[in-house]
KERO-42558 format. One record per atom (N, C-alpha, C): residue in one letter; x, y, z. Coordinates in pm, whole numbers, plus 50000, padded with zeros to 5 digits. Each point is the difference from the previous one (the first is absolute). Layout:
% KERO-42558
aXYZ/...
***
This chain:
% KERO-42558
m294710811512992/m500724993050105/m501445005150011/s500535000150123/s501375004250022/s500934988649965/g501315002550016/g500994989649974/g500144990350114/k499235001750105/k500074991050113/k499394986449966/r500484989650068/r499394986849984/r498645000150065/q499034993949932/q498625000050046/q499714987150076/l499505001350124/l499794988750089/l498534998550036/t499484988049984/t498684996550052/t500194991850128/v499315003950106/v500084992650126/v498664993250024/l499974987049988/l498804992250024/l499984995850146/g499025004750074/g499964997550144/g500745010850077/s499765012549966/s500805011050056/s499695002950146/t498854995850050/t499665002950140/t500444989150096/g500544989049948/g500534989450085/g501415003250046/s500584990850076/s501335002250057/s501065002149893/i500044991349900/i500995001449893/i499735012549917/g498745002749972/g499665011849923/g500425012950069/r499735000950129/r500395012050076/r501525001550004/s500704988950018/s501475000550000/s500545004149864/t499354995349893/t500425003949865/t499885015049980/l498895005650041/l499815014449984/l500975007950086/d500364994650114/d501005006550085/d501355000549929/v500384989049936/v501264999749926/v499955009549881/v498894999949928/v499855008649883/v500115014750038/s499495003550118/s500055014050043/s501435004950022/r500964990850004/r501395003650023/r500805001349871/c499384997549887/c500735001049873/c499275009449906/d500685004249896/d499415009849909/d499904995049856/n500204987049980/n499944994749863/n498874990049979/i499074999350096/i498854991149988/i498745008050024/s499024998349912/s498715006650013/s498924989450016/i499035002750085/i498904990550022/i498965001649891/f499794989449923/f499025000149892/f498614996150051/a499944989850086/a498714995350050/a500174993650137/l498965001250080/l499944993750131/l498724991850010/s500074988950073/s498784992050021/s499914995750144/a498764998550046/a499724995150135/a498754991449995/y499764992850108/y498784991950004/y498815008250048/r500105005950123/r498855007550049/r500395012050087/n501275002450022/n500445010950087/n499955013249925/s498825005749991/s499785012149920/s500795011950052/e500005001950133/e500645011850056/e501514999949976/l500644988650023/l501444999349978/l500335001249852/l499214993949915/l500245001049857/l499905014649955/l499015007250051/l499885014249967/l501245007750045/s500454997550122/s501195006750051/s501214997249912/q500144987749955/q501114996549912/q499885007049865/c498785001049950/c499795006849873/c500355014950010/l499635006250110/l500305014150020/l501505002350010/q500724990750060/q501445001750017/q500774996849873/h499634989249930/h500814995249888/h499425003449863/e498785004949996/e499365004749877/e500064989949885/p499534987850022/p499984990349890/p498975003849895/k500184994749881/k499025002549894/k498714992550029/y500124987850053/y498834991650024/y500014994450142/a498814997250051/a499824992850127/a498934989349979/v500214988750065/v499064988849992/v499634995750141/l498714998550023/l499494994950127/l499174987749968/v500394988550052/v499414987449956/v498594998050055/d499785003150126/d498714997650064/d498935009449942/p499004994649927/p499005008649938/p499175007950102/e499894995250122/e499235007250101/e500675013150040/q501265001649966/q500745012150035/q500085010149885/h499504996249881/h500195008449882/h499365013850014/k498755000650038/k499325012950010/k500675008950104/y500354994050111/y500655007750107/y501345005549953/f500774991849931/f501315004549954/f499875011049895/k499014998949913/k499775010649901/k499685013250069/r499224999450107/r499685012250074/r501275005750065/l500834991250055/l501245004750061/l500885007049898/l500114994249881/l500805006349894/l499465013749963/a498675000849986/a499385012649960/a500185010950105/v499774996550125/v500115009850109/v501435004850017/s500964990849984/s501415003550022/s500615007849884/g499354999549884/g500575006549883/g501114992149935/c500154987450040/c501064991549945/c499744997549851/k501035001049919/k499874998649856/k500184985649951/t500274990950090/t500164985949962/t498694994549945/e500104992649890/e498814994049939/e499714986550063/f498764997850040/f499594987550064/f499514990149896/l500584988149999/l499574989349910/l499194989950079/d498764997749958/d499144990950074/d499514988349916/t500684997049890/t499624988749917/t500554987050060/e499434988849959/e500414987050055/e501454996749966/d500485005249887/d501374996949958/d500975011450032/a499635008550095/a500825011850030/a501414996350045/l500134989850084/l501324996050048/l500894995549884/e499434992349910/e500764995349885/e500395011749909/l499115009849987/l500295011649915/l501185008050052/v500045002750130/v501105008250053/v501294992050012/a499894986650000/a501204991750004/a500654998849862/a499185000249897/a500504997749865/a500035012649914/h499685011550055/h499925012449922/h501335002949929/e499905004849878/e501195002249918/e500975010250061/q499515008950084/q500875010150059/q500714995250127/v499644988350049/v500574994750123/v501304992649972/d501015002650082/d501294993249989/d500154988950103/v499565002750123/v500214990850111/v498694998150075/v499754987750043/v498794996850077/v500414993450131/m499575005850111/m500164993650130/m498764991650027/a500184986750004/a498884990850024/a499944996850148/a499215007850074/a499944998750146/a498614996650051/i499134995349911/i498694995250043/i500184986550067/v499414998150116/v500194987750076/v499104988849947/g500564988149986/g499204988349969/g499704998149852/a499054990949975/a499634996449863/a499455011849922/a499505010150069/a499445011649932/a501015007549915/g501284997650025/g501035007149924/g500454993149873/l499474988249972/l500494992249886/l499725006649865/s498765003949975/s499645004749866/s500735012849962/s500155009250094/s500715012549969/s501494997649981/g500564990750077/g501414996649980/g500244993749864/l499104991049960/l500104994049867/l499855010549890/a499125009650022/a499825010749902/a501285007949983/a500715002450110/a501245007749994/a501084992749921/v500214987150029/v501064992849928/v499584997349856/s498714998549975/s499534998249862/s500295012349916/a500045011750066/a500295012549931/a501495003450002/g500824990850052/g501445002149997/g500525010050103/k499265002050107/k500435009650102/k501074994150091/c500715008750070/c500874995750108/c499114998250123/l499884987750048/l499104997050110/l500794998150129/l499705008350099/l500554998250134/l499014991350075/l500344987350019/l499044990050045/l500054998350151/a499015005750068/a499834997950144/a498854990550027/n499314995949896/n498864991050011/n500434985849965/k500474992650100/k500534986549976/k498934990549949/e498725002950034/e498934990949961/e499844998849849/s500415010249926/s499924999249854/s500824988349947/l501204998450053/l500854989049954/l499554986750058/i499505000250122/i499564987450061/i498814994349925/m499115008749955/m498814995449927/m500284996549855/s500925007049938/s500184998349855/s501455001749960/g500914993750076/g501425002449982/g500524998749859/k499824988649936/k500524998049865/k499345009449901/l498685001250009/l499285009349912/l500525014250017/f500195004250123/f500445013650029/f501405002449946/m500924990950029/m501395001849955/m500114999049848/d499264990849940/d500034998849854/d499465012649933/t498945005750058/t499435012449945/t501015011350009/a500705001050110/a501005010550017/a501134998449897/k500484987949983/k501094997749905/k499565002849857/r498794995849967/r499495001849864/r499855014849965/n499715008250100/n499785014349975/n501165008750046/n501144993550029/n501225007150037/n499795009050122/a499204995350095/a499735007550122/a501004996250108/d500495009850072/d500884997550113/d499164997750126/i500404990450080/i499374997850130/i501085001350107/i499805009450091/i500925001750112/i499234996850128/p500374989450069/p499274996350121/p500215010250112/i498945002950074/i500075009850108/i499944993450138/d499434988150011/d500134992750126/d501465000450041/s500275003050127/s501385002250042/s500894987949972/e499454987950015/e500794987949979/e500384998349853/h499045001549912/h500274997949858/h500795011649941/n499775011950053/n500805011449958/n501464997950038/a500234994350118/a501364997150044/a500674990049907/i499284989449963/i500564990149908/i500275006249864/f499085008249954/f500185007149873/f501305007850001/q500285006750111/q501225008050009/q501254991350005/c499874988050056/c501164991250017/c500314991449878/l499094999449905/l500224992149880/l500615008749890/a501224997249966/a500725008649905/a499335000449863/e499374988849959/e499444999449864/e498705007649985/t499535006550107/t498745007549991/t500245015049996/r501155004149952/r500305014350000/r499105007849906/s499624994149888/s499185007449904/s498524996650010/r499684987350025/r498614996150017/r499934986050060/l498864997050057/l499834986950062/l500074989149894/s500804990150023/s500174989149904/s500224987050073/s500074989349926/s500214987050062/s501344999950074/t499994994750120/t501214999050078/t500854988649947/d501285002449980/d500894989849946/d500344989950108/g499414988349991/g500194989750100/g501424994750008/r500845003149899/r501384995650004/r500785007550108/f499565012050033/f500735008450093/f499355000850138/v498684999450004/v499275001650126/v499704986550061/d500384998450127/d499714987650072/d498595000450058/k499685010950069/k498665001350056/k499715014550039/l498715002950017/l499545012850054/l499524997550143/v500205009950085/v499534998950139/v499145012250032/l498724997550028/l499095010650042/l500045000850152/t500125012050052/t499995001550146/t498605003450048/a499704995450122/a498705002450063/a500235005950138/s499265010250034/s500145005850134/s499494990350107/g499084991549961/g499364991150097/g498695005450053/g499725012949972/g498745005950040/g499875001950150/p498825003950046/p499795003050142/p499954987650091/f499874988049940/f499854988050081/f501194990649985/l501155005549970/l501194991849977/l500294990650117/n499855004950123/n500324992050118/n498764996250081/t498835001049937/t498754996550068/t499774984949996/p499744993650112/p499744985550000/p498804996549911/k500014988149946/k498964995849906/k498615000850063/k499864995750125/k498695000150064/k499465014250015/a500895009650022/a499565013850020/a499535006649870/l500394994449886/l499615005949872/l498484999549979/a499334990650063/a498554998849982/a499255012050058/k500655007350089/k499315011050069/k500405013849950/v500875000849900/v500455013249955/v498875007249928/t500015013250008/t498965008349940/t500495006349871/p499085005149917/p500425007249880/p500905011950032/e499725006850110/e500825011550038/e501434995750030/q500164988850068/q501344994950029/q500714995549872/a499254993749911/a500604995149875/a500455011549911/c499355011450011/c500345011549914/c501085008850061/a500454996850120/a501015008050069/a501384994549968/h500495002849879/h501294994749959/h501135007250073/p501014992650046/p501075006350078/p500975008549918/k500024998349869/k500995007249919/k499415008449888/w498954995149936/w499485006449880/w498645006450026/s499735010949930/s498685006350003/s499284996349871/m498954991850011/m499344994649882/m498495000050019/g499274997349892/g498564998750008/g499604987350073/q498704998850030/q499534988850082/q500244986449936/k499644998649873/k500114987049935/k501454995349996/i500895008849961/i501424996349990/i500574997350139/s499535007350100/s500474997850136/s499604986150050/v498784995849970/v499574986650040/v500814989449924/d500255002449872/d500844990749923/d501374998550063/s500545010950053/s501294999550066/s499914992250131/a498885001650070/a499814993150128/a499874984849982/t499344995649891/t499864985749973/t501204994449924/l500865008949951/l501114996949910/l499524995449863/m498705002049970/m499544997549865/m500685009549902/n500415011850049/n500715008949910/n501234993249941/k500654991450077/k501174992949948/k499604989049903/g498874993350027/g499514990349904/g499675006449867/l499385011750005/l499675007349878/l501265005449932/e500935005150080/e501235005749943/e500874989249935/l499944987950053/l500714988849939/l499524997849857/i498675000249982/i499424998349866/i500385011849911/e499885012050054/e500355011949924/e501454999549953/a500904996350089/a501424999449964/a500274989849890/s499304988850006/s500194989749899/s499655005249861/f498895007349989/f499605005549871/f500885011849958/l500325008750095/l500805011849967/l501384996349949/f500634990550068/f501404997049971/f500194986649929/d498904993749961/d500034987949918/d500854989150063/l499754997650129/l500694989550072/l498974990950068/p500304987250016/p499064991050068/p499965002650150/g498954995450065/g499895001950143/g501124993650079/t500604989549944/t501124993350068/t501235008850009/a500065010649921/a501145009250002/a499695012750078/i498924999850079/i499605011750077/i499774995950145/d500765005850090/d499874997250143/d499425012050073/i499534997550122/i499465010550087/i500694998850135/v500505011350052/v500585000350134/v499365011350079/v499884998050130/v499455010250089/v501125009350044/h499755012949986/h500985010350035/h499255011350070/p499854999350132/p499115009250072/p500355014749985/q501265003349977/q500405014149993/q499565006849871/s499664992549897/s499545005449871/s500985010149942/i501284996850010/i501065008349943/i500504994149868/v500224986950000/v500364992949877/v498704996049932/h499755005349882/h498684998249940/h499904987749910/s501094994949954/s500094987149932/s501434998149953/m500304987849954/m501374996649961/m499994991349875/v501115000849927/v500234991349885/v501294992350024/y499904986849999/y501164991350014/y500494996249860/y501285002849973/y500584996649871/y500814987150009/r500224993849885/r500664987049995/r501455000550051/d500625011849997/d501395001050043/d500135001850151/g498894999650072/g500035001850144/g499705014050046/s499885009449907/s499685013850036/s498525001250037/v499715008950095/v498635003150037/v499845015149993/l499085004549917/l499715014349990/l498685002850070/a499995010450082/a498805003650075/a499765015049988/q498745003950009/q499665014250002/q499535003450141/l500585010550058/l499705004250136/l499445014150000/a499045002350087/a499445013550019/a499104999650121/n499735011650057/n498995000750105/n498654995749943/p499124994450082/p498694995549951/p499095011749966/d500105004749878/d499245011649953/d499714997749852/m498724998949964/m499644996849861/m500375011149902/r500345011550049/r500445010649909/r501324996649931/v500794991050060/v501274996149938/v499774992349870/p499254988950000/p499764993349871/p499165008349904/i499125008350052/i499205008649912/i500905009849926/a500925006450074/a500935009449936/a500884993049898/y500414987750033/y500824992449905/y499224997649870/g498744996050013/g499204997449882/g499745012549917/l499715011150068/l499725012549928/l501235005449927/a501184997950057/a501225005649941/a500724990449907/f499644987250002/f500734989849924/f500225004249855/p501254998549949/p501164993250059/p500895009250084/g499535011850035/g500775008950085/g499614998750145/r500265010350078/r499655000350141/r499455013950033/m499195000750106/m499455012850042/m499764999650151/a499855011750060/a499735000950143/a498634994150030/s499924992250108/s498744993750037/s499345006750120/g500795006950081/g499485005650125/g500144990550117/a500454987649974/a500164990250107/a501275002950079/k499984996350125/k501175001450086/k501104990849951/v501225005249988/v501124992049952/v500434990050107/l500264987849958/l500404989350090/l501395002550057/d500124999050130/d501295001150069/d500274986750070/l500834991749938/l500254986650054/l500745000350133/t500715010950028/t500715000750129/t499055001450117/r498765003949972/r499015001650106/r498954988950001/q500214990049914/q499064988949992/q500374988950096/p499024993650063/p500304988050077/p500364988649907/a500304988650056/a500364988549918/a498884996649903/l500374995849879/l499044995749899/l499784985050016/e498764996050023/e499674986150028/e499284993549882/f500274987249980/f499374992349894/f499654986150052/s498844995049963/s499584986650043/s499024994349899/e499804987050007/e499024993649912/e498595002750052/p499035001749910/p498625002250045/p499404987550063/d499125001950096/d499304989050067/d498724997049922/v500074990249910/v498854997149914/v498904992550073/d500294995250120/d498934993950080/d499065010850053/r500555010950051/r499175011150046/r499505008449885/f500765000549891/f499645008449885/f500004991749872/p498954992049979/p499964990749886/p499775006749866/c499715012949998/c499695006649873/c501185000049903/i501224999650053/i501164999449910/i499954987249917/d499744988950066/d499924987349927/d498804999549906/l498925006850036/l498845000649911/l500365007449871/g500775010750014/g500455007349882/g500924991749914/r500914993050064/r500944991549924/r499254988749928/a499004994350066/a499214989349938/a499245005149879/a499465012150009/a499275005849887/a500925002649883/l501235004750028/l500965002349893/l500364986849932/e500234989650078/e500364987049943/e498854994049920/a498765002150046/a498854994749929/a499805007049866/g500295012949996/g499905007649876/g498565001949955/g499835003349873/g498665002449945/g499275011050075/t498774997150041/t499195009950070/t500184999650151/a500874991050050/a500164998650145/a500415013150069/p500965007749945/p500335012750066/p498835009850006/a499185000149895/a498835008949999/a498994995850106/v499814986950016/v499104994950104/v500545003750138/l501294998450019/l500655003750127/l499755014750031/n500215008649902/n499855014450021/n498565003650035/a499044994549924/a498595003150026/a499584995250138/a500414987950035/a499654994650131/a500585008550112/n501235004449982/n500645008350102/n499295013450015/e499675006449889/e499335013050007/e498684999050077/i499234989649972/i498714998650064/i500154996150147/a500974991350030/a500224996050139/a500505011850084/v500895008149945/v500505011750072/v498875009950026/a499155002149899/a498865009050018/a499084995050111/a499804986850006/a499164994250105/a500635001950137/f501314998650009/f500695002150127/f499905014650044/l500215009249907/l499945014250033/l498615004350046/s498974992949955/s498635003150042/s499554991250117/n500984993250063/n499754991850119/n499064988249975/r499974994949877/r499184988449969/r500734986950021/i501325000249999/i500794988150023/i501185003450090/e500654989650052/e501195001950082/e501255000449912/f501075005150058/f501265001649927/f500494986949941/q499994989450079/q500534987349953/q499114993149897/q498805005149982/q499134994249897/q500365004849860/i500795010649992/i500395005149867/i500724989249920/p501094994150049/p500654989449921/p499124987749982/a499144996850098/a499124988349986/a499035001849883/i499475012149985/i499075002849890/i500734999549865/i501215005649997/i500784999849877/i500314985749958/e500394991850097/e500304986049969/e498764992649950/a498845003150058/a498764993849954/a499695004149857/a500255012649966/a499765004649863/a500924993149902/q501244997450042/q500954993549910/q499614985649970/r499164994250084/r499564986449973/r498934999449893/f499425011649966/f499025000149892/f500694996649869/d499304992849915/d500584995849872/d500395012149918/g501184999749938/g500515011249923/g499804998649851/r499034992049956/r499854997849856/r499145010849935/a500145012350047/a499315011249935/a500755003749873/p499385007649911/p500725004849883/p501265007450043/d501044999249920/d501295005650039/d499995015249984/a499225006550084/a499955014650001/a499925004450145/a500925008750039/a500105003650141/a498755006850053/l499375008349918/l498825007150047/l498864990350029/l499824990049912/l498964990150023/l500314991950126/a501274996950019/a500394992450118/a499725007850127/q500295013049995/q499765008150119/q498515000750033/d499185001949897/d498565000750022/d499494986850056/r500544989249947/r499594986750045/r500414997850146/a501185004550035/a500474998450137/a499165008250097/e499635012149959/e499185008350086/e498684993150033/h499374994249898/h498754992950024/h500244987650086/g501164993749981/g500324988550082/g500155003550146/i500685011350027/i500205004050139/i498685004150063/v499165006749925/v498685003550054/v499274987450042/s500094989549920/s499334987550036/s500644993850123/l501305002250018/l500654994950120/l499475007050124/f499845013349990/f499445007350112/f498604994850033/d499214997849897/d498624996150021/d499844985250035/g501034991949968/g499854985650013/g500584993850125/g500445008350093/g500434994650128/g501474996750011/v500815003049896/v501414996950009/v500665008050111/l499535012350021/l500595008450104/l499884993450137/e498844994350027/e499834993650130/e501004988650019/g500334993549890/g500944989050010/g501435004150021/t500315012949980/t501375004750017/t500235006650134/r498995001350080/r500165006850129/r500804991350100/
***
């Protein structure tokens, strides 16, 4: 191995993964150790040919034979790992220094846990890991001296604004911090009347006005469930209660979040809406590196607007806050219900406004499951399936 830092990118063919590789291509002190994808064989092969990782992982078993043929025909020297624990192996490998956790949804939990259990520096773009198992995840990281640098633009902004996180993520000193403020773009339906929301299509929901993201995350932004989830993530990351975390709508997506201090000071991180900025910050931490993003010119920006979110049209924020306050397995149930409801919407099985209705119905299920996030998630998935089959959807129309 060279003296370069070794990076594993989990979810390399997704939006965050592609942006990560773009940033890496601009520096000369990071080498790609492993790449993983779900089923995009062609793009994964192209990435392997360009970045020459030691290992590649493809999760979908139906793609394994095809990907092996692609590797053989191309002459690519990357070794393909097709074991069930392949993601955990490349996340925790002794030669790996940094892991980008960019797998979307609950599927990213086990590999993220493997990384922090092995004491790696984890660049966390998978918020669901903390939502499902926040205390377990953070305790595991602390016990194994693993650094966690949030990559979500909002949490990365807060990380940068908190002076006590210069060396590693730690408990926020409540004596100094009054509150955290997460900003929300408002998504594509910010000014859409409530009645019109019933007729929106998956294509419209995925057409974000500011950010280029995958389908699931785009729908989360459209329902503002992304803010409900980010509220929970911020609470675990920065060890603050939900009462100390606010959400404001900021359509320009220039101010990515703010920290209010007890002395009246407000620190904010500003940048053009480009995920390469927080990715570059995480890769270079505690230094800085070129991201490739366009530099912000405030003299050419229109007025920066801020407003309170409309929780009547977008109830998912309150659903997230309720899950955080309930504690236990409630955040895991919320996450599982949301993932399944969003998938149903994307496949045209339900309407847009039924997403929060289904999540709220799932939250009414008794939470007396064993105190393990994975069991709670599995339980919630079965609960939501029964909701689909039991006529609850008809009642939400």
